[in-house]
C-alpha positions as CSV (number, residue, x, y, z in Angstrom):
1,M,-151.7,41.4,-49.7
2,L,-154.6,40.6,-47.4
3,L,-156.7,38.0,-49.2
4,E,-159.1,37.0,-46.5
5,L,-160.4,38.0,-43.0
6,N,-162.4,35.6,-40.8
7,I,-164.0,36.8,-37.6
8,S,-165.9,34.6,-35.1
9,N,-167.7,35.6,-31.9
10,F,-166.0,39.0,-31.7
11,A,-168.1,41.9,-30.2
12,I,-171.4,41.8,-32.2
13,I,-169.9,39.7,-35.0
14,E,-171.0,36.1,-34.8
15,D,-169.4,34.8,-38.0
16,L,-167.9,37.0,-40.7
17,N,-165.9,36.2,-43.8
18,V,-164.6,38.7,-46.3
19,K,-162.3,38.2,-49.3
20,F,-160.4,41.3,-50.4
21,T,-159.0,42.1,-53.8
22,K,-156.1,44.0,-55.3
23,G,-156.5,47.8,-55.8
24,L,-159.0,49.9,-53.8
25,N,-161.3,48.1,-51.4
26,I,-164.0,50.4,-50.0
27,I,-166.1,49.5,-46.9
28,T,-169.3,51.5,-46.1
29,G,-172.1,51.1,-43.7
30,E,-174.3,52.8,-41.2
31,T,-172.8,54.0,-37.9
32,G,-172.7,51.2,-35.3
33,T,-172.9,48.3,-37.8
34,G,-169.4,47.1,-37.1
35,K,-166.9,49.0,-39.3
36,S,-164.7,50.0,-36.4
37,I,-165.0,46.5,-35.0
38,L,-163.6,45.1,-38.2
39,I,-160.5,47.3,-37.8
40,D,-160.2,46.4,-34.1
41,A,-160.2,42.7,-35.0
42,L,-157.6,43.2,-37.7
43,G,-155.5,45.4,-35.3
44,I,-155.5,42.6,-32.7
45,L,-154.5,40.0,-35.4
46,L,-151.6,42.3,-36.3
47,G,-150.3,42.6,-32.7
48,S,-152.5,45.0,-30.7
49,R,-153.3,43.7,-27.2
50,S,-156.6,41.8,-26.9
51,N,-159.3,42.0,-24.3
52,K,-161.7,39.4,-23.1
53,D,-164.5,42.0,-23.3
54,F,-164.3,41.6,-27.1
55,I,-165.7,38.0,-26.8
56,R,-169.3,37.9,-28.0
57,T,-171.9,37.7,-25.2
58,G,-172.7,34.1,-24.3
59,E,-169.5,32.6,-26.0
60,E,-166.4,31.3,-24.4
61,K,-163.8,32.4,-27.0
62,S,-163.3,34.5,-30.0
63,L,-161.4,33.4,-33.2
64,L,-159.7,35.7,-35.6
65,E,-157.8,34.8,-38.8
66,A,-156.2,36.7,-41.6
67,V,-154.7,35.2,-44.8
68,F,-151.9,37.1,-46.6
69,F,-150.2,36.5,-49.9
70,L,-146.5,37.4,-49.7
71,D,-145.2,39.1,-52.9
72,N,-141.4,39.6,-53.0
73,I,-140.9,40.7,-49.4
74,N,-137.3,39.6,-49.0
75,D,-136.7,41.3,-45.6
76,L,-139.8,39.5,-44.2
77,D,-138.6,36.2,-45.6
78,C,-135.4,36.5,-43.5
79,L,-137.4,37.4,-40.4
80,L,-139.8,34.4,-40.9
81,E,-136.8,32.1,-41.3
82,E,-135.3,33.5,-38.1
83,Y,-138.5,32.7,-36.2
84,G,-138.7,29.2,-37.7
85,I,-142.0,30.0,-39.6
86,I,-142.3,27.9,-42.7
87,V,-143.8,29.5,-45.9
88,D,-144.8,27.0,-48.6
89,S,-144.5,27.6,-52.3
90,D,-148.0,29.1,-52.4
91,R,-146.6,32.1,-50.4
92,L,-149.5,32.2,-48.0
93,L,-149.1,33.5,-44.5
94,I,-152.0,32.7,-42.1
95,I,-152.2,34.7,-38.9
96,S,-154.7,33.5,-36.2
97,K,-155.7,34.7,-32.8
98,E,-157.7,32.9,-30.1
99,I,-159.1,35.1,-27.3
100,S,-160.4,32.9,-24.4
101,K,-162.3,33.8,-21.3
102,T,-160.5,31.1,-19.2
103,G,-157.0,31.1,-20.6
104,P,-154.4,33.3,-22.3
105,S,-154.8,34.7,-25.8
106,L,-152.8,32.7,-28.3
107,S,-151.4,34.0,-31.6
108,K,-150.1,31.7,-34.4
109,I,-148.5,32.2,-37.8
110,N,-148.7,29.3,-40.1
111,G,-149.5,27.1,-37.1
112,K,-146.5,28.2,-35.0
113,N,-147.1,30.0,-31.7
114,V,-145.7,33.5,-31.6
115,N,-145.5,36.2,-28.9
116,L,-146.6,39.8,-29.4
117,S,-143.1,41.0,-30.1
118,M,-142.6,38.5,-32.8
119,L,-146.0,39.2,-34.2
120,N,-145.5,42.9,-34.4
121,N,-142.1,42.5,-36.0
122,I,-143.6,40.5,-38.8
123,T,-146.9,42.3,-39.3
124,R,-145.3,45.8,-39.5
125,N,-144.0,44.6,-42.8
126,L,-147.4,43.5,-44.0
127,V,-150.0,46.2,-43.1
128,D,-150.0,49.9,-42.3
129,I,-153.2,51.0,-40.6
130,F,-154.0,54.7,-40.8
131,G,-156.9,55.9,-38.7
132,Q,-158.4,59.0,-37.3
133,H,-156.2,58.7,-34.2
134,Q,-153.1,59.0,-36.3
135,N,-154.2,62.5,-37.4
136,Q,-153.9,63.4,-33.7
137,S,-150.4,62.0,-33.6
138,L,-149.4,65.1,-35.6
139,L,-150.3,67.2,-32.6
140,N,-147.5,65.4,-30.6
141,I,-144.2,67.1,-31.5
142,G,-142.4,63.9,-30.4
143,N,-143.9,62.2,-33.4
144,H,-142.5,64.7,-35.9
145,R,-139.0,63.4,-35.6
146,I,-140.3,59.8,-36.0
147,L,-142.1,60.7,-39.2
148,L,-139.1,62.6,-40.5
149,D,-136.7,59.7,-39.7
150,S,-139.0,57.2,-41.5
151,F,-137.8,58.8,-44.7
152,G,-134.2,58.1,-44.0
153,D,-132.2,55.5,-46.1
154,K,-129.9,52.7,-44.9
155,S,-126.9,55.0,-44.3
156,F,-129.0,57.3,-42.2
157,R,-130.3,54.3,-40.1
158,E,-126.7,53.1,-39.6
159,V,-125.6,56.5,-38.2
160,K,-128.7,56.6,-36.1
161,E,-128.0,53.2,-34.6
162,A,-124.4,54.2,-34.0
163,F,-125.5,57.2,-32.1
164,K,-128.0,55.2,-30.1
165,Y,-125.3,52.6,-29.2
166,N,-122.9,55.3,-27.9
167,Y,-125.7,57.1,-26.1
168,E,-126.6,53.9,-24.2
169,L,-122.8,53.4,-23.5
170,L,-122.7,57.0,-22.1
171,E,-125.6,56.4,-19.8
172,K,-124.0,53.3,-18.4
173,E,-120.7,55.1,-17.7
174,K,-122.6,58.0,-16.0
175,Q,-124.5,55.5,-13.8
176,H,-121.1,53.9,-13.0
177,L,-119.6,57.3,-12.2
178,D,-122.6,58.1,-9.9
179,S,-122.1,54.8,-8.1
180,I,-118.4,55.3,-7.3
181,S,-118.5,59.1,-6.8
182,L,-119.6,59.0,-3.1
183,N,-119.8,62.2,-1.1
184,L,-116.2,62.8,0.3
185,M,-117.5,62.7,3.9
186,E,-119.3,59.4,3.3
187,R,-116.2,58.0,1.6
188,D,-113.9,58.9,4.5
189,R,-116.5,57.5,6.9
190,E,-116.6,54.2,5.1
191,I,-112.8,54.0,4.9
192,D,-112.6,54.6,8.7
193,M,-115.2,51.9,9.3
194,L,-113.5,49.4,7.1
195,N,-110.1,50.0,8.7
196,F,-111.6,49.5,12.1
197,Q,-113.3,46.2,11.0
198,I,-110.2,44.9,9.4
199,D,-108.0,45.8,12.4
200,E,-110.5,44.2,14.8
201,I,-110.5,40.9,12.8
202,Q,-106.7,40.9,12.4
203,E,-106.2,41.6,16.1
204,A,-108.0,38.3,16.8
205,N,-105.3,36.4,14.8
206,L,-107.9,33.8,13.9
207,D,-106.8,30.2,13.2
208,I,-109.5,28.0,11.7
209,A,-107.9,24.8,13.0
210,I,-107.4,26.1,16.6
211,D,-110.3,28.5,17.1
212,A,-112.8,26.1,15.7
213,N,-112.2,23.8,18.8
214,I,-111.8,26.6,21.4
215,E,-115.3,26.2,22.7
216,N,-114.8,22.5,23.4
217,E,-111.5,23.3,25.2
218,Y,-113.3,25.9,27.3
219,K,-116.1,23.4,28.2
220,K,-113.5,20.8,29.2
221,M,-111.5,23.1,31.4
222,K,-114.7,24.5,32.9
223,S,-115.6,21.0,34.0
224,V,-112.2,19.8,35.0
225,N,-113.2,19.1,38.6
226,N,-116.0,16.8,37.4
227,I,-113.6,15.1,35.0
228,I,-111.1,14.4,37.8
229,E,-113.8,13.1,40.1
230,V,-115.1,10.7,37.4
231,F,-111.6,9.4,36.6
232,S,-110.8,9.0,40.3
233,N,-113.8,6.7,40.6
234,V,-112.6,4.8,37.6
235,F,-109.1,4.5,39.1
236,N,-110.5,3.3,42.4
237,S,-112.6,0.7,40.7
238,F,-109.7,-0.5,38.8
239,N,-107.2,-0.6,41.6
240,G,-109.2,-0.5,44.9
241,N,-109.1,2.4,47.4
242,D,-107.8,0.6,50.6
243,F,-106.5,-2.7,51.8
244,E,-110.0,-4.1,52.3
245,S,-111.2,-3.2,48.8
246,I,-109.8,-5.2,45.9
247,G,-109.8,-3.5,42.5
248,I,-111.1,-5.0,39.2
249,I,-107.6,-5.5,37.8
250,D,-106.5,-7.5,40.8
251,K,-109.7,-9.6,40.7
252,I,-109.2,-10.3,37.0
253,N,-105.5,-11.2,37.6
254,S,-106.5,-13.6,40.4
255,H,-109.2,-15.3,38.2
256,S,-106.7,-15.5,35.4
257,I,-104.2,-17.3,37.6
258,E,-106.8,-19.8,38.8
259,L,-108.0,-20.5,35.2
260,E,-104.4,-21.0,34.1
261,K,-104.1,-24.0,36.5
262,I,-107.0,-25.8,34.9
263,N,-107.0,-24.5,31.3
264,D,-105.5,-27.8,30.0
265,L,-108.4,-29.9,31.3
266,D,-110.9,-28.7,28.6
267,K,-110.6,-26.8,25.4
268,D,-113.5,-24.5,26.3
269,I,-111.8,-23.7,29.7
270,Y,-108.7,-22.8,27.6
271,K,-110.8,-20.4,25.5
272,I,-112.2,-18.7,28.6
273,F,-108.7,-18.4,30.1
274,K,-107.4,-16.7,26.9
275,R,-110.2,-14.2,27.0
276,F,-109.5,-13.4,30.7
277,K,-105.8,-13.0,29.8
278,S,-106.7,-10.6,27.0
279,L,-109.0,-8.7,29.3
280,Q,-106.3,-8.5,31.9
281,Y,-104.0,-6.8,29.4
282,E,-106.7,-4.5,28.1
283,L,-107.6,-3.3,31.7
284,K,-104.0,-2.6,32.5
285,D,-103.6,-0.6,29.4
286,L,-106.9,1.3,30.0
287,N,-105.8,2.0,33.6
288,L,-102.5,3.4,32.4
289,E,-104.3,5.6,29.8
290,C,-106.6,7.0,32.6
291,I,-103.6,7.7,34.8
292,N,-101.8,9.5,32.0
293,F,-104.9,11.6,31.1
294,I,-105.3,12.8,34.7
295,E,-101.6,13.6,35.0
296,D,-101.7,15.6,31.8
297,I,-104.5,17.9,32.8
298,N,-103.0,21.3,33.4
299,F,-105.5,23.6,35.0
300,S,-105.3,27.1,36.4
301,N,-107.8,29.8,36.9
302,E,-105.7,32.1,34.8
303,Q,-105.8,29.7,31.9
304,L,-109.6,29.4,32.2
305,M,-110.0,33.1,32.3
306,E,-107.8,33.4,29.1
307,L,-110.0,30.9,27.3
308,E,-113.2,32.6,28.4
309,K,-111.8,35.9,27.2
310,R,-110.8,34.4,23.9
311,L,-114.2,32.8,23.4
312,D,-116.1,36.0,24.2
313,F,-113.9,37.9,21.7
314,I,-114.6,35.4,19.0
315,N,-118.3,35.4,19.7
316,R,-118.4,39.2,19.4
317,L,-116.8,38.9,16.0
318,K,-119.3,36.3,15.0
319,N,-122.2,38.6,16.0
320,K,-120.7,41.3,13.7
321,Y,-119.1,39.5,10.8
322,G,-120.4,35.9,10.4
323,N,-121.5,32.8,12.2
324,T,-118.3,30.9,11.6
325,I,-114.5,31.6,11.6
326,E,-114.6,31.1,7.8
327,E,-117.4,33.7,7.4
328,I,-115.4,36.2,9.5
329,L,-112.3,35.7,7.4
330,D,-114.4,36.1,4.2
331,Y,-115.8,39.3,5.5
332,E,-112.3,40.6,6.2
333,S,-111.2,39.7,2.6
334,N,-114.2,41.5,1.1
335,A,-113.6,44.5,3.4
336,K,-110.0,44.7,2.1
337,K,-111.2,44.6,-1.5
338,R,-113.8,47.4,-0.8
339,L,-111.2,49.5,1.0
340,E,-108.9,49.1,-2.0
341,V,-111.7,50.3,-4.3
342,L,-112.3,53.3,-2.2
343,L,-108.6,54.2,-1.9
344,N,-108.2,53.9,-5.6
345,Q,-111.5,55.6,-6.3
346,E,-110.0,58.9,-7.5
347,K,-108.0,57.0,-10.1
348,E,-111.1,55.1,-11.3
349,I,-113.2,58.3,-11.3
350,K,-110.6,60.0,-13.6
351,E,-110.6,56.9,-15.9
352,V,-114.5,56.9,-16.1
353,K,-114.6,60.7,-16.8
354,S,-112.0,60.2,-19.5
355,R,-114.2,57.5,-21.1
356,I,-117.2,59.8,-20.9
357,L,-115.4,62.6,-22.6
358,K,-114.4,60.3,-25.5
359,I,-118.0,59.0,-25.9
360,E,-119.3,62.6,-25.8
361,S,-116.9,63.5,-28.5
362,I,-118.2,60.6,-30.6
363,L,-121.8,61.6,-29.9
364,N,-121.1,65.2,-30.9
365,S,-119.6,63.9,-34.2
366,K,-122.4,61.4,-34.8
367,G,-125.0,63.9,-33.7
368,E,-123.8,66.6,-36.0
369,N,-123.8,64.0,-38.8
370,L,-127.3,62.9,-37.9
371,T,-128.6,66.5,-37.9
372,S,-127.0,67.2,-41.2
373,M,-128.6,64.1,-42.7
374,R,-131.9,65.0,-41.2
375,K,-131.8,68.5,-42.7
376,D,-131.1,67.0,-46.1
377,I,-134.1,64.7,-45.6
378,A,-136.2,67.7,-44.4
379,K,-135.4,69.7,-47.5
380,K,-136.5,66.9,-49.8
381,L,-139.5,66.2,-47.6
382,E,-140.6,69.8,-47.6
383,V,-140.7,69.8,-51.4
384,L,-142.5,66.4,-51.5
385,I,-145.1,67.4,-48.9
386,Q,-145.6,70.7,-50.6
387,N,-146.3,69.0,-53.9
388,E,-148.7,66.5,-52.2
389,L,-150.5,69.3,-50.4
390,E,-151.0,71.1,-53.7
391,L,-152.5,67.9,-55.2
392,L,-154.8,67.7,-52.1
393,N,-156.2,71.2,-52.8
394,M,-154.0,72.8,-50.1
395,D,-151.8,74.9,-52.4
396,E,-151.9,77.9,-50.1
397,I,-150.4,76.0,-47.2
398,K,-146.6,76.3,-46.8
399,F,-144.9,73.4,-44.9
400,K,-141.5,73.5,-43.2
401,V,-139.5,71.4,-40.8
402,D,-138.0,73.4,-38.0
403,F,-134.8,72.3,-36.2
404,K,-133.7,73.3,-32.6
405,R,-130.6,71.9,-30.9
406,L,-131.2,70.2,-27.6
407,D,-129.2,71.1,-24.5
408,N,-128.6,67.5,-23.7
409,Y,-128.1,64.3,-25.6
410,V,-131.2,62.1,-26.1
411,L,-131.5,58.6,-27.5
412,N,-132.2,59.8,-31.0
413,G,-129.7,62.6,-31.4
414,L,-129.4,66.3,-30.7
415,D,-132.5,67.6,-32.5
416,R,-135.9,68.9,-31.5
417,I,-138.0,68.7,-34.7
418,E,-141.3,70.4,-35.2
419,F,-143.5,70.7,-38.3
420,L,-144.6,74.3,-39.1
421,I,-147.2,75.5,-41.5
422,S,-148.5,78.7,-42.9
423,P,-152.2,78.1,-43.7
424,N,-152.6,81.2,-45.9
425,I,-150.5,83.3,-48.2
426,G,-148.8,86.1,-46.2
427,E,-149.1,84.4,-42.8
428,S,-146.0,83.4,-40.8
429,L,-145.1,79.8,-40.1
430,K,-146.6,78.5,-36.9
431,P,-146.7,75.1,-35.1
432,L,-148.9,72.6,-36.9
433,S,-150.6,71.6,-33.7
434,R,-151.9,75.2,-33.1
435,I,-153.6,76.1,-36.4
436,A,-154.5,73.0,-38.4
437,S,-158.1,71.8,-38.6
438,G,-159.2,68.2,-38.5
439,G,-159.6,68.1,-42.2
440,E,-156.2,69.6,-42.8
441,M,-154.7,67.1,-40.4
442,S,-156.2,64.3,-42.4
443,R,-154.8,65.6,-45.6
444,I,-151.3,66.4,-44.2
445,M,-151.1,62.8,-42.8
446,L,-152.3,61.5,-46.1
447,A,-149.5,63.4,-47.8
448,F,-147.0,61.7,-45.6
449,K,-148.5,58.3,-46.3
450,S,-148.5,59.0,-50.0
451,I,-144.8,59.7,-50.0
452,L,-144.0,56.8,-47.6
453,A,-145.9,54.4,-49.9
454,K,-143.4,55.0,-52.6
455,Y,-140.4,54.0,-50.5
456,D,-141.6,51.1,-48.2
457,N,-142.4,47.5,-49.1
458,I,-145.7,47.3,-47.2
459,Q,-148.3,45.9,-49.6
460,T,-151.5,46.6,-47.7
461,M,-152.6,50.1,-46.4
462,I,-155.8,50.5,-44.4
463,F,-157.5,53.9,-44.1
464,D,-160.1,54.1,-41.3
465,E,-162.4,57.1,-42.0
466,I,-159.6,59.5,-42.8
467,D,-162.2,61.6,-44.7
468,T,-163.5,63.1,-41.5
469,G,-163.8,66.8,-41.7
470,I,-163.6,67.1,-45.5
471,S,-166.3,67.3,-48.3
472,G,-167.0,68.5,-51.8
473,R,-164.1,69.0,-54.2
474,T,-161.5,68.2,-51.4
475,A,-163.2,64.8,-50.8
476,Q,-162.8,64.1,-54.5
477,I,-159.1,65.0,-54.5
478,V,-158.5,62.8,-51.4
479,G,-160.3,60.0,-53.0
480,E,-158.1,60.3,-56.2
481,K,-155.0,60.4,-54.0
482,I,-156.1,57.2,-52.2
483,Y,-156.9,55.6,-55.5
484,N,-153.4,56.5,-56.8
485,I,-151.8,54.8,-53.8
486,S,-153.9,51.7,-54.6
487,Q,-152.2,51.4,-58.0
488,N,-149.1,50.0,-56.3
489,H,-150.6,48.9,-53.0
490,Q,-153.7,47.1,-51.8
491,V,-155.8,49.7,-50.1
492,I,-158.7,48.9,-47.7
493,C,-160.6,52.1,-46.9
494,I,-163.6,52.6,-44.6
495,S,-165.4,55.7,-45.8
496,H,-168.7,57.6,-45.6
497,L,-168.1,60.0,-48.5
498,P,-169.6,59.1,-52.0
499,Q,-166.7,60.9,-53.8
500,I,-164.2,58.3,-52.4
501,T,-166.6,55.3,-52.5
502,A,-167.3,55.8,-56.2
503,L,-163.6,55.1,-56.9
504,A,-163.7,51.6,-55.4
505,D,-162.4,48.6,-57.3
506,S,-164.3,46.4,-54.8
507,H,-167.1,47.8,-52.7
508,Y,-168.3,46.1,-49.5
509,V,-171.2,47.1,-47.2
510,I,-171.3,46.1,-43.6
511,G,-174.6,46.0,-41.7
512,K,-176.3,44.4,-38.8
513,E,-179.3,42.2,-38.2
514,V,-181.2,40.7,-35.3
515,S,-181.6,36.9,-35.0
516,D,-182.7,34.9,-32.0
517,N,-182.7,38.2,-29.9
518,K,-179.1,38.7,-30.7
519,T,-177.6,41.5,-32.9
520,G,-174.9,40.5,-35.4
521,S,-172.9,42.1,-38.2
522,Y,-172.6,40.9,-41.7
523,I,-170.5,42.0,-44.7
524,H,-171.4,41.8,-48.4
525,K,-169.5,42.5,-51.6
526,L,-171.7,44.6,-53.9
527,N,-172.4,44.2,-57.6
528,L,-172.9,47.2,-59.8
529,E,-176.6,47.7,-59.0
530,E,-176.0,47.4,-55.3
531,R,-173.1,49.8,-55.5
532,V,-175.4,52.4,-57.1
533,E,-178.0,52.0,-54.4
534,E,-175.4,52.2,-51.6
535,L,-173.8,55.3,-53.2
536,A,-177.2,56.8,-53.5
537,R,-177.8,56.2,-49.8
538,L,-174.5,58.0,-49.0
539,I,-175.6,60.9,-51.2
540,G,-179.2,61.3,-50.2
541,G,-179.9,59.3,-47.0
542,V,-182.4,56.5,-46.5
543,D,-185.0,57.5,-49.1
544,L,-183.6,56.7,-52.6
545,T,-185.0,58.7,-55.5
546,D,-184.5,58.4,-59.2
547,T,-182.3,61.5,-59.0
548,T,-180.0,60.2,-56.3
549,L,-179.7,56.8,-58.1
550,K,-179.0,58.5,-61.4
551,H,-176.4,60.8,-59.7
552,A,-174.8,57.7,-58.0
553,L,-174.5,55.9,-61.4
554,E,-173.0,58.9,-63.0
555,M,-170.4,59.2,-60.2
556,I,-169.4,55.5,-60.7
557,Q,-169.2,56.0,-64.4
558,M,-167.1,59.2,-64.1
559,S,-164.8,57.4,-61.6
560,E,-164.4,54.5,-64.0
561,S,-163.5,56.9,-66.7
562,L,-161.1,58.7,-64.4
563,K,-159.4,55.4,-63.5
564,G,-159.2,54.5,-67.2
């Protein structure tokens, strides 16, 4: 039950606090005083998207808060526990919303931040708002199935969920079939291309260890003349190039012999001699290594051309399939896998088609079951709606649920459902959207709400000017129907009709006033005398007369008698 609503800096509302009671709460007020703003604020608190334009002029943020008392809502308790929202022993649930000009809008439940999805999942168990726009939802045939399904029990919902699961499975299999069922010409073309690519890579007979260094081998062979020239100069320096030129090795040998003669004269000379001796061995070894390197160089133009050809071939492969030998080989591996898929595609297509047939068989069975259950629900609903319409002074109207089988599966079954009515005795049934007036739409939707109220656990129902298009005796009947709902639910109703207002358990008036050149709304709970005056205004307009006041008091007294 909604205990309290607090609104700050929202549209023309500066600061508003209203405490609601059990039973039937009626809100009245002149057009433009803020009745719709009140519903907008509550809608945003319950999960509708907010807009920075709602922030009151000159303010930086708007604050909204609703306090609910939870009364034996076990399903909601489980959901709150799942979301980590703690409810104390007082069973209060406080929902708040901050709308800021500079930052994101923030929603909290009992101090814990929640997103819109979490908020909607929780509040749909708390409040049902029924406004004028919902009358128009009856014009949309797509909503007829939704309304009918809302009367289904747990077993119906389980069958519906099973159908939905298999439908989504079917869609995935169809998408998979589309992805693998290439056009035959495209398939053959891709197979030819993959075979060519695989053959081209295999023809290269790539070896990571060898081919990774082939570029260095090519560079070395390309520069073999320069290499020989450099090593020749080194060889000449080591050994001398004629009889007049003495090589480094001979010089070191000569110096080593001389040092050997005097190395016993001083320990430091001995150290120098040892280093020369070591250098002598090192130079001889290095000279031998240079000789061997030059002798091992095998060079021919044919060999150079082969290396150049090999290198060009590998570079062409790199341009096509990857920047390294590893990447080229990975490409080959993936191409083989894709080729295998294409070659085995016919087998996979058969398997997918077989799975699709099995799922369709399940959907046919579940769909037929769903249709049968819906028709059972429809029969009961037709009787219930007919009874409610008679109570709402629409006893000449005949109501029926029409079924047509769809050509294709849809997410919610095989049925196209449409509500039909016959507005007068002897007239044929026709689509509701073509012949019902605004007042009739309001009463038909009220009939649905009256029935749903008996089956759901929602404690608070809000009716936003559903009395549009009705008057007189019909208004009285609609008022009594709303009052009957309030016997088991908290009802908050915005109305402009005295017949409905007179039935209030708690009556509030919303108005507006100007202060400091700013317009603001206020709300006030009326005592008996104020109720009489407000009801008289609804009956006779601005000028109150003794007659309208007396009439208003009589209406309240008659309503109290009726309620008793």
